[in-house]
Phi, psi and omega in degrees: 000321181294318180296323178296319178295320178295320179294319178295319179297316180298317180294323178295321178295318179294320179293327182277348184300313179299323178294317180296318179293325177295319178296317178296321178296320178296318177297320179295319178295320176296320178298320178295320179296317180291324183292340177295339181277354179288131182295150179284332181234153183293144177267152176288138176286159181299323180291326180287327183279333182280146177293159181297151180292331181269351180090176181287158177297141183254340181224176182295327180293318180289325179294320180290325180290328181281341184277000000 
């Protein structure tokens, strides 16, 4: 009886394999479609685009300290 159950289980796994692979292929295609929306070049972060809280350097001492 145990061997019969193992054989049925093995056959069920083999029968389900094409369905599982089809689902994985569909997920991969959806992933490719979504990945097309990823930008080609990096975007500036909000902190990089915003001016500094203290403002730009006003004198030679502040310019050297900021560099």
